[in-house]
VOPAGU-2260 file (C-alpha; in pm, 1 decimal, decimal comma):
REM VOPAGU-2260
SITE   aa  ch    i         X         Y         Z
SITE  PRO   A    0   -1181,0   -1855,1    -349,8
SITE  ALA   A    1   -1185,9   -1613,2     -55,8
SITE  ARG   A    2    -828,3   -1510,0    -133,3
SITE  LEU   A    3    -914,0   -1442,6    -494,7
SITE  TYR   A    4   -1222,5   -1250,3    -391,8
SITE  LEU   A    5   -1026,2    -991,7    -194,2
SITE  ALA   A    6    -813,8    -897,2    -495,0
SITE  TRP   A    7   -1114,3    -900,0    -726,7
SITE  ALA   A    8   -1317,1    -681,2    -488,5
SITE  ARG   A    9   -1045,7    -415,6    -472,0
SITE  ARG   A   10   -1040,0    -377,0    -848,3
SITE  TRP   A   11   -1419,5    -386,6    -861,1
SITE  LEU   A   12   -1462,9    -105,7    -607,5
SITE  MET   A   13   -1215,7     107,3    -801,4
SITE  SER   A   14   -1500,4     156,5   -1048,2
SITE  ARG   A   15   -1660,4     481,9    -940,4
SITE  SER   A   16   -2010,5     392,4   -1055,9
SITE  LEU   A   17   -2013,9      67,7    -859,0
SITE  ALA   A   18   -1865,7     237,6    -554,7
SITE  ASP   A   19   -2148,4     493,1    -571,1
SITE  ALA   A   20   -2402,2     213,4    -601,5
SITE  ALA   A   21   -2251,0      41,3    -301,2
SITE  ALA   A   22   -2270,7     360,6     -98,8
SITE  THR   A   23   -2638,6     391,5    -188,7
SITE  ALA   A   24   -2703,1      33,4     -88,4
SITE  LEU   A   25   -2513,3      66,2     240,8
SITE  ASP   A   26   -2461,7     374,1     455,8
SITE  SER   A   27   -2298,2     185,2     744,8
SITE  ASN   A   28   -1933,7     120,7     814,3
SITE  PRO   A   29   -1700,4     -26,6     702,2
SITE  LEU   A   30   -1821,8      33,7     345,9
SITE  GLY   A   31   -1931,9     385,7     436,4
SITE  ASP   A   32   -1582,1     465,1     556,5
SITE  GLU   A   33   -1438,7     338,2     227,0
SITE  GLU   A   34   -1666,9     567,3      27,4
SITE  SER   A   35   -1578,1     862,6     250,8
SITE  ARG   A   36   -1213,4     815,9     163,8
SITE  LYS   A   37   -1294,3     855,3    -205,3
SITE  VAL   A   38   -1517,0    1159,8    -146,1
SITE  GLU   A   39   -1249,2    1324,2      68,6
SITE  LYS   A   40    -964,6    1274,2    -175,5
SITE  PRO   A   41    -785,0    1610,5    -182,1
SITE  VAL   A   42    -766,5    1831,0    -491,0
SITE  ALA   A   43    -410,6    1933,7    -576,8
SITE  ASN   A   44    -190,2    1993,0    -878,4
SITE  SER   A   45     180,2    2006,4    -956,9
SITE  ALA   A   46     208,0    2371,8    -858,7
SITE  ARG   A   47      62,2    2293,4    -517,3
SITE  CYS   A   48     305,7    2004,5    -478,7
SITE  ILE   A   49     595,9    2245,2    -535,6
SITE  GLU   A   50     454,9    2483,6    -273,2
SITE  LEU   A   51     418,0    2205,0     -15,7
SITE  ALA   A   52     763,1    2062,3     -91,1
SITE  ARG   A   53     925,9    2399,5     -35,5
SITE  SER   A   54     726,3    2528,7     261,1
SITE  LEU   A   55     691,9    2205,7     461,3
SITE  PHE   A   56    1006,6    2005,5     379,5
SITE  GLY   A   57    1263,2    2246,5     239,1
SITE  ILE   A   58    1312,8    2067,0     -90,5
SITE  GLU   A   59    1329,5    2238,9    -427,5
SITE  PRO   A   60    1163,6    2039,4    -710,0
SITE  LEU   A   61    1341,2    2067,0   -1043,5
SITE  THR   A   62    1154,6    2229,2   -1328,5
SITE  GLY   A   63     944,8    1980,2   -1523,0
SITE  SER   A   64    1010,9    1689,9   -1287,6
SITE  VAL   A   65     681,3    1688,6   -1095,5
SITE  ARG   A   66     424,2    1430,4   -1199,0
SITE  ASP   A   67      99,3    1307,2   -1047,8
SITE  LEU   A   68     102,6     939,9    -944,1
SITE  ASP   A   69    -202,5     716,6    -941,8
SITE  SER   A   70    -362,6     684,1    -601,0
SITE  TYR   A   71    -675,2     524,5    -458,5
SITE  ASP   A   72    -778,1     798,7    -215,4
SITE  ASP   A   73    -475,7    1028,5    -159,1
SITE  ARG   A   74    -279,1    1258,8    -388,5
SITE  ASN   A   75      78,7    1154,5    -458,4
SITE  PHE   A   76     334,1    1357,2    -651,5
SITE  TYR   A   77     675,4    1243,8    -768,4
SITE  CYS   A   78     952,0    1499,9    -806,8
SITE  LYS   A   79    1325,5    1526,7    -856,2
SITE  ALA   A   80    1451,7    1782,4    -608,1
SITE  THR   A   81    1752,7    1931,6    -436,6
SITE  SER   A   82    1782,3    2009,3     -67,8
SITE  SER   A   83    2041,1    2135,5     175,6
SITE  ARG   A   84    1894,8    1916,3     453,1
SITE  PRO   A   85    2117,6    1609,2     507,0
SITE  GLU   A   86    1846,9    1431,3     710,7
SITE  LEU   A   87    1642,5    1392,0     391,0
SITE  LYS   A   88    1920,4    1210,5     206,2
SITE  ALA   A   89    2041,8     864,7     301,2
SITE  ALA   A   90    2224,6     600,2     100,2
SITE  ALA   A   91    1987,4     337,8     240,5
SITE  ASP   A   92    1697,6     512,3      68,7
SITE  CYS   A   93    1850,2     447,1    -276,6
SITE  HIS   A   94    1692,3     763,9    -411,5
SITE  ALA   A   95    1991,5     968,3    -532,2
SITE  CYS   A   96    1963,9    1096,7    -890,9
SITE  GLY   A   97    2253,8    1080,7   -1128,7
SITE  ASP   A   98    2115,7    1366,5   -1336,3
SITE  PRO   A   99    2163,5    1634,9   -1221,3
SITE  PRO   A  100    2419,5    1556,9    -950,1
SITE  GLY   A  101    2302,7    1641,2    -600,3
SITE  SER   A  102    1935,3    1576,5    -672,5
SITE  PHE   A  103    1713,5    1310,2    -521,5
SITE  HIS   A  104    1384,7    1134,9    -595,8
SITE  PHE   A  105    1097,2    1223,7    -359,9
SITE  VAL   A  106     724,0    1171,9    -322,6
SITE  VAL   A  107     498,1    1434,4    -165,4
SITE  LYS   A  108     187,2    1263,1     -32,6
SITE  VAL   A  109    -130,1    1452,4      61,6
SITE  HIS   A  110    -354,5    1223,0     265,2
SITE  ASN   A  111    -731,0    1194,8     223,2
SITE  GLY   A  112    -959,0    1379,7     462,8
SITE  VAL   A  113   -1058,5    1070,6     661,0
SITE  GLU   A  114    -700,3     968,7     738,3
SITE  SER   A  115    -601,8    1329,1     807,5
SITE  LEU   A  116    -852,4    1335,6    1093,9
SITE  SER   A  117    -674,7    1033,8    1245,9
SITE  PRO   A  118    -301,2    1107,3    1232,4
SITE  GLY   A  119    -249,8     824,7    1480,6
SITE  PHE   A  120    -298,0     575,9    1198,5
SITE  ILE   A  121     -42,1     757,1     983,7
SITE  GLU   A  122     194,6     738,5    1281,4
SITE  CYS   A  123     120,8     365,6    1296,5
SITE  GLN   A  124     231,5     333,9     933,5
SITE  ASN   A  125     551,5     526,9    1000,0
SITE  LEU   A  126     644,8     302,2    1293,2
SITE  ALA   A  127     570,4     -13,9    1095,7
SITE  MET   A  128     787,9     103,0     806,8
SITE  GLU   A  129    1081,6     156,3    1042,3
SITE  LEU   A  130    1048,9    -201,4    1170,4
SITE  VAL   A  131    1034,6    -347,4     820,0
SITE  ARG   A  132    1340,0    -145,5     715,0
SITE  ALA   A  133    1525,5    -266,2    1025,0
SITE  ALA   A  134    1447,0    -624,6     920,0
SITE  GLY   A  135    1630,8    -571,4     592,0
SITE  VAL   A  136    1333,2    -520,9     358,7
SITE  TRP   A  137    1344,9    -187,9     178,7
SITE  CYS   A  138    1041,4      33,1     224,6
SITE  PRO   A  139    1002,1     410,0     251,9
SITE  ARG   A  140    1042,4     618,5     563,8
SITE  ALA   A  141     864,1     936,7     661,9
SITE  LEU   A  142    1112,7    1221,2     612,4
SITE  PRO   A  143    1108,9    1499,9     873,5
SITE  SER   A  144     948,7    1832,5     794,8
SITE  LEU   A  145    1124,3    2164,6     856,4
SITE  GLU   A  146     969,9    2149,4    1204,0
SITE  GLY   A  147    1112,3    1802,2    1260,8
SITE  ARG   A  148     775,4    1625,4    1233,0
SITE  GLN   A  149     713,6    1310,2    1028,6
SITE  ILE   A  150     357,1    1427,5     960,2
SITE  ALA   A  151     299,5    1784,7     843,1
SITE  PHE   A  152     -35,5    1952,9     776,6
SITE  ALA   A  153    -167,4    2193,9     514,9
SITE  GLU   A  154    -502,5    2336,1     409,7
SITE  GLN   A  155    -629,7    2174,0      91,0
SITE  PRO   A  156    -967,7    2175,2     -90,1
SITE  LEU   A  157   -1187,9    1875,9    -163,1
SITE  ALA   A  158   -1382,2    1821,0    -484,6
SITE  ASP   A  159   -1689,1    1996,0    -338,5
SITE  GLY   A  160   -1486,2    2312,9    -274,6
SITE  SER   A  161   -1468,9    2279,0     102,0
SITE  VAL   A  162   -1126,9    2325,3     257,1
SITE  ARG   A  163    -983,6    2073,7     501,2
SITE  ARG   A  164    -663,1    2034,4     698,7
SITE  HIS   A  165    -478,7    1747,0     534,3
SITE  ALA   A  166    -183,4    1544,8     655,1
SITE  VAL   A  167     122,4    1564,6     427,6
SITE  ARG   A  168     428,6    1341,6     420,9
SITE  CYS   A  169     749,0    1344,7     220,0
SITE  LEU   A  170     893,7    1004,3     129,8
SITE  PRO   A  171    1195,7     878,3     -62,9
SITE  TYR   A  172    1109,0     743,6    -407,7
SITE  ARG   A  173    1317,7     449,3    -522,4
SITE  PRO   A  174    1323,8     405,6    -901,3
SITE  ALA   A  175    1220,4      51,1    -981,0
SITE  CYS   A  176     970,2    -163,4   -1167,3
SITE  LEU   A  177     642,5    -272,2   -1018,5
SITE  LEU   A  178     594,3    -647,7    -998,7
SITE  GLY   A  179     285,0    -608,3   -1218,2
SITE  SER   A  180     498,2    -484,4   -1508,7
SITE  ALA   A  181     764,3    -754,3   -1479,3
SITE  LEU   A  182     769,0   -1107,2   -1618,0
SITE  PRO   A  183     878,9   -1305,2   -1311,6
SITE  GLY   A  184     963,8   -1672,0   -1305,2
SITE  ALA   A  185     970,0   -1923,0   -1023,1
SITE  ALA   A  186    1281,1   -1770,6    -863,6
SITE  LEU   A  187    1121,5   -1427,1    -829,9
SITE  LEU   A  188     803,3   -1581,9    -690,0
SITE  ARG   A  189    1008,7   -1766,6    -428,7
SITE  GLU   A  190    1175,9   -1441,2    -334,8
SITE  LEU   A  191     837,0   -1269,6    -314,8
SITE  GLY   A  192     724,4   -1536,4     -71,1
SITE  GLY   A  193    1036,9   -1488,6     137,0
SITE  VAL   A  194     999,3   -1109,7     145,7
SITE  THR   A  195     634,1   -1143,2     244,3
SITE  ALA   A  196     741,0   -1367,2     531,8
SITE  ARG   A  197    1009,8   -1121,6     643,2
SITE  VAL   A  198     759,2    -837,3     647,0
SITE  SER   A  199     523,1   -1050,8     852,9
SITE  CYS   A  200     798,3   -1148,3    1096,0
SITE  ALA   A  201     912,4    -785,3    1129,6
SITE  LEU   A  202     560,5    -685,2    1235,6
SITE  SER   A  203     492,1    -989,4    1455,1
SITE  ALA   A  204     574,0    -810,1    1781,6
SITE  PHE   A  205     442,4    -470,1    1670,6
SITE  ASP   A  206     115,6    -332,3    1796,6
SITE  HIS   A  207     -58,8       2,8    1784,3
SITE  PRO   A  208    -411,3     104,2    1889,5
SITE  GLU   A  209    -489,0     239,7    1541,1
SITE  ALA   A  210    -418,1     -99,2    1382,3
SITE  HIS   A  211    -715,1    -247,2    1570,8
SITE  ARG   A  212    -984,5    -128,8    1332,3
SITE  THR   A  213   -1280,8    -251,5    1133,6
SITE  PHE   A  214   -1151,0    -237,7     777,9
SITE  ILE   A  215   -1330,0    -357,6     465,4
SITE  TRP   A  216   -1008,9    -490,7     304,3
SITE  ASP   A  217    -935,1    -709,8     606,6
SITE  LEU   A  218   -1001,9   -1070,2     502,4
SITE  ALA   A  219   -1150,7   -1134,6     845,2
SITE  GLN   A  220   -1428,8    -891,5     742,5
SITE  THR   A  221   -1513,3   -1081,6     422,3
SITE  ALA   A  222   -1871,7   -1143,4     531,2
SITE  ALA   A  223   -1929,6    -765,8     549,9
SITE  ILE   A  224   -1956,9    -746,1     172,1
SITE  ARG   A  225   -2267,3    -968,3     158,3
SITE  PRO   A  226   -2502,5    -665,7     116,9
SITE  LEU   A  227   -2325,8    -590,2    -213,1
SITE  LEU   A  228   -2437,7    -917,4    -373,6
SITE  PRO   A  229   -2752,9    -766,0    -533,3
SITE  LEU   A  230   -2527,4    -530,4    -732,5
SITE  LEU   A  231   -2362,8    -820,6    -916,7
SITE  ALA   A  232   -2464,4    -994,6   -1237,4
SITE  PRO   A  233   -2647,0   -1322,3   -1156,6
SITE  GLU   A  234   -2366,1   -1558,4   -1255,8
SITE  ARG   A  235   -2107,2   -1363,4   -1055,3
SITE  ARG   A  236   -2350,5   -1324,7    -766,2
SITE  ALA   A  237   -2381,5   -1701,8    -735,7
SITE  LEU   A  238   -2002,1   -1746,3    -739,2
SITE  ILE   A  239   -1942,4   -1486,4    -468,3
SITE  ALA   A  240   -2236,8   -1611,2    -261,8
SITE  ASP   A  241   -2082,4   -1959,2    -262,8
SITE  THR   A  242   -1749,8   -1810,3    -157,5
SITE  LEU   A  243   -1915,3   -1627,8     131,2
SITE  ARG   A  244   -2089,4   -1945,1     245,6
SITE  ASP   A  245   -1756,8   -2130,2     238,5
SITE  PHE   A  246   -1595,9   -1849,5     437,5
SITE  GLU   A  247   -1871,4   -1848,2     699,9
SITE  SER   A  248   -1888,4   -2225,5     735,0
SITE  THR   A  249   -1518,4   -2313,4     704,9
SITE  VAL   A  250   -1306,8   -2013,3     801,5
SITE  LEU   A  251   -1504,7   -1830,2    1069,4
SITE  PRO   A  252   -1533,3   -2137,2    1297,0
SITE  LEU   A  253   -1150,7   -2141,1    1306,2
SITE  SER   A  254   -1123,3   -1772,4    1395,1
SITE  ASP   A  255   -1026,5   -1821,2    1759,1
SITE  ARG   A  256    -750,1   -2063,6    1658,8
SITE  LEU   A  257    -587,6   -1833,7    1401,5
SITE  PRO   A  258    -288,0   -1635,4    1536,3
SITE  ARG   A  259    -329,4   -1258,7    1507,4
SITE  GLN   A  260     -85,5    -976,2    1450,3
SITE  VAL   A  261     -45,1    -650,2    1260,0
SITE  ILE   A  262       7,4    -719,8     889,3
SITE  HIS   A  263      98,6    -506,0     588,1
SITE  GLY   A  264    -222,7    -627,7     428,8
SITE  ASP   A  265    -157,4    -533,0      67,6
SITE  VAL   A  266     141,2    -717,9     -78,6
SITE  ASN   A  267      13,4    -698,5    -434,3
SITE  ASP   A  268     161,7    -658,3    -780,9
SITE  GLN   A  269     141,8    -277,0    -756,8
SITE  ASN   A  270     311,7    -257,4    -415,7
SITE  VAL   A  271     618,0    -477,2    -475,7
SITE  LEU   A  272     925,8    -318,5    -634,3
SITE  VAL   A  273    1146,6    -535,7    -853,4
SITE  GLY   A  274    1463,3    -487,4   -1051,8
SITE  PRO   A  275    1811,9    -624,4   -1111,7
SITE  ALA   A  276    1952,4    -832,2    -826,0
SITE  GLY   A  277    2151,3    -605,1    -595,7
SITE  GLY   A  278    1994,1    -302,5    -762,6
SITE  GLY   A  279    2015,3      32,9    -592,7
SITE  GLY   A  280    2020,2     402,1    -670,3
SITE  GLU   A  281    1931,3     512,0   -1020,3
SITE  GLY   A  282    1731,6     244,4   -1198,8
SITE  GLY   A  283    1727,2       8,9    -904,7
SITE  GLY   A  284    1520,5     175,6    -644,7
SITE  GLY   A  285    1191,8     216,8    -405,3
SITE  GLY   A  286     953,1     456,1    -196,8
SITE  GLU   A  287     628,9     431,7       2,3
SITE  GLY   A  288     345,8     344,3    -226,1
SITE  GLU   A  289     -19,3     361,3    -277,4
SITE  SER   A  290    -200,6      70,9    -435,3
SITE  GLU   A  291    -297,1     100,7    -801,0
SITE  GLY   A  292      23,4     277,0    -897,9
SITE  GLY   A  293     124,9     415,1    -570,0
SITE  ASP   A  294     349,5     670,5    -415,8
SITE  ASN   A  295     634,9     499,0    -587,4
SITE  GLY   A  296     470,4     462,3    -926,3
SITE  GLY   A  297     722,0     222,0   -1074,3
SITE  GLU   A  298     913,4     238,6   -1398,4
SITE  PRO   A  299     738,2      82,4   -1698,1
SITE  GLY   A  300     863,4    -179,9   -1934,3
SITE  CYS   A  301    1140,9    -346,9   -1737,2
SITE  GLY   A  302    1194,1    -698,0   -1614,3
SITE  GLY   A  303    1279,5    -785,5   -1259,2
SITE  ALA   A  304    1515,3   -1049,6   -1127,2
SITE  ALA   A  305    1484,0    -958,3    -758,7
SITE  VAL   A  306    1241,5    -802,5    -511,3
SITE  LEU   A  307    1382,0    -462,2    -415,1
SITE  GLY   A  308    1118,9    -344,2    -170,3
SITE  VAL   A  309     759,6    -312,7     -57,8
SITE  ILE   A  310     549,9       4,4     -55,6
SITE  ASP   A  311     206,1     124,0      63,1
SITE  PHE   A  312     140,8      60,7     431,8
SITE  GLY   A  313    -206,7     213,5     417,2
SITE  ASP   A  314    -384,3    -121,3     469,1
SITE  LEU   A  315    -212,8    -205,3     798,4
SITE  VAL   A  316    -451,9    -389,8    1027,0
SITE  HIS   A  317    -441,2    -625,4    1325,7
SITE  THR   A  318    -593,6    -946,9    1193,9
SITE  TRP   A  319    -519,8   -1312,2    1123,5
SITE  ARG   A  320    -150,5   -1363,2    1048,8
SITE  VAL   A  321    -227,6   -1593,3     756,0
SITE  ASN   A  322    -401,4   -1308,3     573,3
SITE  GLU   A  323     -62,9   -1165,1     473,1
SITE  LEU   A  324      13,8   -1479,3     274,6
SITE  ALA   A  325    -342,7   -1511,3     148,9
SITE  ILE   A  326    -340,5   -1162,0      -2,4
SITE  ALA   A  327       3,0   -1198,3    -160,6
SITE  THR   A  328     -96,3   -1535,3    -304,6
SITE  ALA   A  329    -429,0   -1406,7    -440,3
SITE  TYR   A  330    -259,9   -1131,5    -638,4
SITE  ALA   A  331       9,6   -1370,4    -758,5
SITE  LEU   A  332    -263,6   -1606,6    -880,7
SITE  ILE   A  333    -444,9   -1331,5   -1065,2
SITE  ALA   A  334    -137,1   -1176,8   -1223,7
SITE  LEU   A  335      74,5   -1485,9   -1278,7
SITE  HIS   A  336    -152,1   -1790,7   -1242,2
SITE  TYR   A  337     121,4   -1948,1   -1038,4
SITE  ASP   A  338     145,8   -1963,7    -660,4
SITE  SER   A  339     319,7   -2280,7    -542,7
SITE  ALA   A  340     672,4   -2139,8    -528,1
SITE  ALA   A  341     569,9   -1827,9    -336,1
SITE  ARG   A  342     367,2   -2032,7     -91,3
SITE  ALA   A  343     648,2   -2281,8     -32,1
SITE  SER   A  344     904,1   -2010,4      38,5
SITE  THR   A  345     672,6   -1823,7     274,1
SITE  HIS   A  346     586,0   -2139,2     465,3
SITE  ALA   A  347     954,9   -2205,5     514,7
SITE  SER   A  348    1021,8   -1857,5     659,3
SITE  ALA   A  349     711,7   -1765,5     859,1
SITE  SER   A  350     536,3   -1946,1    1138,9
SITE  LEU   A  351     187,9   -2050,6    1033,5
SITE  SER   A  352     -36,5   -2252,8    1261,7
SITE  GLN   A  353    -204,9   -2570,4    1138,6
SITE  PRO   A  354    -550,8   -2402,5    1120,3
SITE  SER   A  355    -391,1   -2121,7     914,0
SITE  LEU   A  356    -255,8   -2375,7     666,4
């Protein structure tokens, strides 16, 4: 139940009215920090994306190619673009366009105001992505700006009209389906479990000060949502209250025995890219993502026979290792109502302690 609750809570807080109610009920962190991210989501449009792409990264978006991608608290723009900078174009990124020749798929990401004040955490994401790529799992990389920096900055307004200095990154976009739009069978679920394990193993020796944070989406912080119970309908309140009691009586006593590490923390159906086995380049691709649609966005209406990559490293956190599997399994249960194959494959590839199991 605790695993299912995490996925349910994310979708629940995406409702603006309930998020506002939660902010009224609680002004303290970590929920206060979550609300701040929504309030400090930057305001930008396609024209601004073109300006940032040109001035910061030296890429030239093609006319009519820019589109806004869904994002939880940042602003993400997809574009097809050309560039004379070879360091932005790599075969391993699988983001070359066939039409027109010489163009590539990119995402321009403008970070929320909260994250922009802490570029160390964005650096943490960049380093983690490099490790995952080195382990053979496709994920985006932060492309260098014209100044050679992986994180650029630009002035950008918020919804209230105030202007803030926001972090901006350029990332390769790999054309692909999102797992949530595919119809996977047992084989794809097994592969999902294996990829989740490889991501976990790639990050097992990684550490960064910014990953040690109090974060509302961290399963270890499940009890922090108790003050939100009065906002729920009575029947749902009783269900979640029981889940919290189980967590506090069964899971928390094992806390000291659960191995810890940095985890991706958000292997969900909107952050896993799928497509034809061995897919790459046009129609087979990937890029760094944002949950609920993401930096990569995904291509609608296609099936997937293989996992092509993982996107969205914005939920990185140092926590219990088992949480990586718990989160992936929760979303698989919700979307597919089937978790045994994914769990079996992950158990075979990653080291889980007996208390974790």
